[in-house]
C-alpha positions in Angstrom: -28.1 19.4 58.7 -29.7 22.3 56.1 -29.0 21.8 52.8 -30.2 24.4 49.6 -29.3 21.9 46.4 -29.7 24.1 43.7 -30.4 22.3 40.0 -33.0 19.3 40.2 -32.0 18.1 37.1 -30.1 14.3 37.0 -27.1 14.6 39.6 -28.9 17.8 41.9 -31.9 14.8 42.1 -29.4 12.3 43.2 -28.0 13.8 46.0 -30.8 15.0 46.9 -31.9 11.3 47.1 -29.4 10.4 49.2 -29.9 13.3 51.8 -33.0 13.2 52.4 -33.0 9.3 52.4 -30.7 9.9 55.7 -33.3 12.8 57.3 -31.8 15.8 56.6 -33.3 19.0 55.3 -33.6 19.2 51.9 -34.2 22.3 49.8 -34.4 21.5 45.9 -34.1 25.0 43.9 -34.7 24.7 39.9 -36.0 27.5 37.2 -38.0 24.5 36.1 -40.8 23.7 38.1 -41.6 20.6 36.6 -38.2 19.4 37.7 -39.2 20.0 41.5 -42.3 19.3 41.4 -40.3 16.0 40.7 -38.1 15.8 43.6 -41.3 17.6 46.1 -43.2 14.5 45.0 -41.1 11.7 44.7 -38.5 12.7 47.4 -38.8 14.3 51.2 -37.4 17.4 50.2 -39.3 20.8 50.0 -38.7 22.9 46.7 -38.9 26.1 44.8 -39.0 27.3 41.8 -36.8 30.2 40.4 -33.3 31.2 39.4 -31.1 30.2 42.0 -28.7 33.0 42.3 -31.6 35.3 43.1 -30.9 36.6 46.2 -34.8 36.2 46.7 -35.4 33.1 45.6 -32.2 31.3 48.1 -33.8 33.6 51.1 -37.5 31.2 50.2 -35.1 28.3 50.5 -34.0 29.1 53.3 -30.1 30.3 52.9 -30.9 32.3 56.4 -29.9 29.0 58.4 -28.2 27.0 55.2 -25.5 24.9 56.5 -24.6 24.5 53.5 -25.3 25.1 49.1 -24.5 22.6 46.6 -24.4 24.6 43.1 -25.1 21.7 40.5 -27.4 23.5 37.4 -26.2 23.5 34.1 -25.4 26.8 33.7 -21.1 27.4 35.0 -21.9 31.0 35.6 -25.4 30.4 37.9 -23.6 27.9 39.7 -20.5 30.8 40.3 -22.9 33.7 41.0 -24.9 31.1 43.8 -22.0 30.4 45.8 -21.2 34.1 45.7 -24.6 35.0 47.1 -24.8 32.4 49.0 -21.2 33.7 50.9 -21.8 37.1 50.5 -25.7 37.5 51.6 -26.4 34.6 53.8 -22.8 33.4 55.0 -23.9 30.1 54.7 -20.3 28.7 55.7 -19.6 25.6 53.6 -20.0 25.8 49.3 -20.1 23.2 46.6 -19.7 23.8 42.6 -20.2 22.0 39.3 -18.0 23.7 37.2 -17.8 22.2 33.4 -16.2 24.7 31.6 -12.0 24.2 30.9 -11.6 28.5 31.1 -12.9 28.5 34.4 -11.0 25.6 35.7 -7.8 26.5 34.5 -8.4 29.9 36.5 -9.4 27.9 39.5 -6.4 25.7 39.5 -3.8 28.2 38.7 -3.0 31.1 40.5 -5.0 33.8 39.5 -8.1 31.8 41.7 -8.5 33.3 45.2 -10.9 31.8 47.3 -12.1 35.7 48.7 -12.7 36.4 45.2 -15.1 33.6 44.4 -15.5 31.8 48.1 -16.3 28.6 46.7 -14.8 25.6 49.0 -15.3 22.5 46.8 -15.2 22.6 42.9 -16.6 18.9 41.2 -15.6 19.7 37.5 -17.3 16.0 36.2 -14.6 16.4 32.8 -12.3 15.6 35.0 -14.3 12.7 37.3 -14.7 11.0 33.9 -12.1 11.6 32.1 -10.0 9.5 35.7 -13.2 7.0 36.0 -11.7 6.6 32.0 -8.7 5.7 33.1 -9.3 3.9 35.4 -11.6 1.0 33.1 -8.6 1.6 30.4 -6.3 0.3 33.2 -8.2 -3.0 34.3 -10.4 -4.2 31.0 -11.5 -7.4 31.9 -13.9 -5.0 34.1 -16.7 -3.6 33.8 -16.9 -1.2 36.6 -13.6 0.1 38.6 -12.4 2.2 41.5 -9.1 3.2 43.7 -9.4 2.6 47.4 -7.2 3.2 50.7 -4.7 5.1 48.2 -5.4 2.7 45.8 -3.9 0.3 47.6 -7.6 -2.0 47.5 -9.7 -2.3 44.2 -13.0 -2.6 43.8 -14.2 -4.5 40.3 -17.3 -5.2 38.9 -16.6 -8.6 36.8 -19.6 -9.9 34.9 -19.5 -14.2 35.2 -18.9 -16.2 32.1 -18.8 -19.7 30.9 -14.9 -19.9 31.3 -15.0 -18.5 34.6 -13.4 -21.6 36.9 -15.2 -20.2 40.2 -18.6 -21.2 38.7 -21.5 -22.8 41.0 -18.8 -22.4 43.9 -20.7 -21.6 46.8 -17.8 -18.5 48.3 -16.8 -19.9 51.1 -15.0 -22.6 49.3 -13.5 -20.0 47.1 -11.3 -19.0 50.6 -10.3 -22.8 51.4 -9.6 -22.9 47.7 -7.1 -19.4 47.4 -6.4 -19.2 50.7 -3.9 -16.2 50.5 -6.1 -15.1 48.1 -7.0 -11.1 49.6 -10.4 -10.7 47.5 -14.3 -10.5 48.9 -17.2 -10.6 47.0 -19.4 -7.6 48.2 -21.9 -7.4 46.0 -23.6 -9.4 43.2 -26.6 -8.4 40.2 -28.4 -11.4 39.5 -31.4 -10.5 36.8 -31.1 -7.1 37.8 -31.4 -7.2 41.2 -28.2 -6.6 43.3 -27.6 -7.7 47.2 -24.7 -8.7 48.9 -24.2 -12.3 48.8 -23.7 -15.1 51.3 -21.0 -17.9 52.7 -23.2 -20.6 50.9 -24.1 -18.7 48.1 -22.9 -19.6 44.4 -22.1 -17.4 41.7 -23.5 -18.1 37.8 -23.3 -17.6 34.8 -24.5 -13.6 34.0 -24.0 -12.5 37.0 -22.4 -9.1 37.5 -20.4 -9.3 40.8 -18.7 -6.8 42.9 -15.7 -7.1 44.3 -13.0 -5.8 46.3 -9.1 -7.4 45.0 -5.7 -5.6 47.3 -3.6 -3.8 44.4 -1.2 -6.8 43.9 -3.8 -9.6 43.9 -5.9 -7.8 41.2 -4.0 -10.1 38.4 -4.7 -12.9 40.2 -8.4 -12.2 40.8 -9.0 -11.6 37.6 -7.1 -15.0 36.5 -9.6 -16.3 39.2 -12.7 -15.5 37.8 -12.1 -16.4 33.8 -10.4 -12.9 32.8 -7.2 -11.7 31.1 -5.5 -8.6 31.9 -4.0 -7.0 28.0 -1.6 -4.7 28.0 -3.4 -1.2 26.1 -0.8 0.4 23.9 -3.6 1.4 21.3 -6.6 3.6 22.2 -8.6 4.9 19.9 -10.9 7.1 21.7 -13.9 9.1 19.5 -15.0 12.3 21.0 -11.9 15.1 21.1 -13.7 17.3 24.1 -12.9 18.2 27.2 -12.9 14.2 28.3 -11.3 12.7 25.0 -8.8 15.6 25.5 -8.1 14.6 29.4 -7.5 11.2 28.6 -5.6 11.9 25.7 -3.5 13.9 27.2 -2.9 11.5 30.8 -2.4 9.1 28.1 0.6 10.6 26.4 2.6 10.8 30.5 2.6 7.0 31.0 6.2 6.3 30.8 5.3 3.4 28.3 3.7 4.0 25.2 1.1 5.1 24.4 -0.2 5.6 20.6 -3.3 6.7 21.3 -5.7 8.5 17.6 -8.6 10.5 18.4 -11.7 10.6 15.9 -13.4 14.1 16.5 -17.0 14.6 14.1 -16.4 18.6 15.0 -14.0 20.7 13.2 -13.1 23.3 16.1 -12.5 20.7 18.4 -10.5 18.6 15.7 -7.8 21.4 15.3 -7.9 22.8 19.1 -7.0 18.8 20.2 -4.3 18.4 18.0 -3.1 21.8 19.3 -2.7 20.3 22.7 -1.9 17.4 22.4 1.8 16.3 21.6 1.7 12.6 20.5 -1.3 11.7 19.5 -3.2 11.7 15.9 -6.4 13.5 15.8 -8.5 12.6 12.8 -11.9 15.3 11.9 -14.4 13.0 11.0 -17.5 10.7 12.7 -16.6 7.7 14.5 -19.5 5.5 13.3 -17.4 6.2 9.4 -16.1 2.5 9.1 -13.4 3.9 6.2 -12.5 6.4 9.4 -12.2 3.4 12.1 -10.5 1.5 9.9 -7.8 4.3 8.8 -7.4 4.3 13.1 -6.7 0.9 12.9 -9.7 0.2 15.1 -8.8 -3.8 14.1 -5.2 -3.4 15.9 -6.5 -1.6 19.1 -6.4 -2.7 22.4 -8.9 -0.8 23.5 -11.7 1.9 22.2 -13.2 4.6 24.6 -16.1 6.4 23.1 -16.8 9.9 25.0 -19.1 11.7 22.7 -21.5 14.4 24.1 -24.4 11.4 22.8 -24.8 8.5 24.6 -26.8 6.5 20.7 -23.3 7.8 19.0 -20.9 6.2 22.1 -23.3 2.8 22.0 -23.3 2.6 18.2 -19.5 3.4 18.3 -18.5 1.2 20.6 -20.7 -1.8 18.8 -19.4 -0.9 15.5 -15.2 -1.1 16.9 -16.1 -4.3 18.5 -17.7 -5.4 15.3 -14.3 -4.2 13.2 -12.2 -6.0 15.3 -11.6 -4.6 18.4 -11.0 -6.6 21.8 -12.6 -3.9 24.2 -14.7 -1.0 24.1 -16.1 1.4 26.4 -18.6 3.6 26.1 -19.6 7.0 27.9 -23.5 6.4 28.7 -25.9 9.7 30.5 -28.6 7.8 30.2 -29.1 4.8 32.8 -31.9 3.5 31.2 -29.9 2.4 28.5 -26.9 0.6 30.0 -29.7 -2.7 30.9 -28.3 -3.1 26.6 -24.1 -2.7 27.0 -24.7 -6.6 27.8 -26.9 -7.6 24.3 -24.9 -5.3 22.3 -21.4 -6.3 23.6 -20.4 -3.4 24.6 -17.4 -4.2 27.5 -17.7 -1.0 30.1 -19.5 1.9 30.2 -18.9 5.0 32.6 -22.0 7.1 33.9 -21.1 11.1 34.7 -23.8 11.7 37.0 -22.4 8.4 39.4 -18.9 10.2 39.3 -20.0 13.5 40.0 -22.9 12.2 43.0 -19.7 10.2 44.2 -17.2 13.3 43.9 -19.6 15.4 45.8 -20.7 12.7 48.7 -17.4 12.4 49.0 -16.8 16.2 49.9 -19.9 16.4 52.2 -19.5 13.7 54.7 -18.5 15.0 57.8 -16.0 12.9 60.4 -13.0 10.2 58.7 -15.1 9.2 55.7 -12.0 9.3 52.9 -14.2 7.9 50.0 -17.6 7.2 48.9 -18.1 5.1 45.7 -21.6 5.2 43.9 -23.0 1.9 42.7 -25.0 1.5 39.9 -28.0 3.7 39.6 -27.5 4.8 43.1 -28.6 1.6 44.4 -25.6 1.0 46.7 -22.4 3.1 47.7 -18.9 1.5 49.0 -17.8 4.1 52.0 -14.5 4.0 53.4 -13.4 5.7 56.9 -11.2 5.7 59.2 -12.1 4.2 62.7 -13.0 6.5 65.8 -12.8 5.5 69.3 -16.0 6.6 69.8 -17.8 3.8 67.1 -19.4 1.2 68.2 -16.9 -0.9 65.7 -13.8 -0.4 67.3 -11.8 -2.8 69.9 -14.7 -5.5 68.3 -13.8 -8.4 65.8 -16.6 -8.6 62.5 -18.2 -11.8 63.5 -19.7 -9.9 66.4 -21.0 -6.7 64.8 -24.5 -6.8 63.2 -24.1 -5.1 60.2 -27.8 -4.9 58.7 -28.2 -8.1 55.3 -27.2 -5.6 52.7 -23.3 -4.9 54.5 -20.1 -6.6 53.8 -16.4 -5.7 54.6 -14.8 -5.7 51.6 -11.2 -4.5 52.8 -10.0 -3.2 56.3 -5.9 -1.1 56.7 -4.2 -1.3 59.4 -1.0 1.0 59.6 0.3 0.7 55.9 -1.2 -3.1 55.4 -4.5 -4.2 53.6 -6.1 -7.2 55.0 -9.1 -9.7 53.6 -11.5 -8.9 56.4 -12.9 -12.3 57.8 -14.8 -12.8 61.1 -11.7 -13.2 63.0 -10.2 -9.6 62.1 -10.7 -7.2 64.7 -11.5 -3.6 64.5 -9.7 -1.5 66.0 -9.1 2.9 66.6 -7.3 4.3 63.8 -7.9 1.6 60.8 -9.1 2.4 58.1 -11.9 0.1 56.2 -14.2 -0.3 53.3 -18.2 -1.4 53.4 -20.4 -2.0 50.3 -23.6 -0.7 51.5 -27.4 -0.9 49.6 -28.5 2.0 49.5 -31.1 1.2 52.7 -28.2 0.3 54.7 -26.6 3.4 54.6 -27.7 5.2 57.8 -27.1 2.8 59.9 -23.3 2.2 58.4 -22.7 6.3 59.0 -24.5 4.9 62.9 -22.1 2.9 63.1 -19.2 4.2 62.1 -19.9 7.4 63.8 -20.0 9.8 60.8 -23.2 11.1 60.2 -23.9 13.4 56.9 -23.4 17.0 59.3 -21.5 19.5 58.1 -18.1 20.0 58.7 
């Protein structure tokens, strides 16, 4: 498939990395020659320096025979015009745009929007994606990462192994014997900075970060087995009242059980806008690093604090300060992946990576065939792919133990009809089943071959 990616920043670079690794014809366009050079030097892609919305630049990028264009520059206007030019001038059939402005999003998701007026097939909103990720983190506070699969019936949980974990130093094969009815599978372990898929003989050690697939009904029990407690979230403080904080607070107000939410926002205009948009949320205008203001917000009595400003360092310091003042759980929004290793030493419980959530959302929309969901792990180290098994798939009609999966691949969950089951070697994969596979990045192409779901044009 021939794809043009407009924008060579963090998101564009990661998408180009995924697609080029899977032997697609990728061209990256950016107005910054240095970013284009970085992409062409490190990835198997072509590059064009120039404004993506200019027809002559798109022509140089090969738009006349491109299958898809992904507009992920930092400008909403450039992304929209790029899709319009791609449609009107070059007839590119599949167009994806990343949009940030709430005004544009409100129009697009309302009756004011008509596809023939602005031909964008898929709109990706980083703020909406991040807000959704934040709410998931709040739902499972003892996990540093979490994502839902199979219509919410299976959860991927990121769990840090600590001293009080009852199953520490226990071979994974024994977990099946000890908890025979538990519908949970350890699919990935990060140890000393390296992510790998464990074998049955492997043990979990203190300090490991492990990824576990669990049936939604078994999430509380899974967390308990791994030494974690699920606390009810009734008092939440948000540092940052921008689009993300506003979206999270609005969703918390909709919940059936009462959640007392407070927002701390430094910018007065943003604070006033949040106060006008929200009904039950208390908005405080001030610095989220101010101890006196955190005390006024009741941080010591809060169940969780979520720092979602547009500055990574502010988010990290706010989370550390909240923990220092007695808040039991703190989440920080982190754009720079190089800062993630500092989370543990600083005592920050969980983080949200906007780049990873945006990349996962875009990948979800460009996968072909019966792929239902894609989730990117860490700094694009691995993917979880959920897909329906086709009759043509080499998996159909075979038991899991008979399938020659690559070393970096494990099946996390299988849904047969309406039932989600824990996969074992004797589980037979049939046509129409939905499976969730954890795969290290290097093995994704082979997973797609096995599932007959190549990244191809819709």
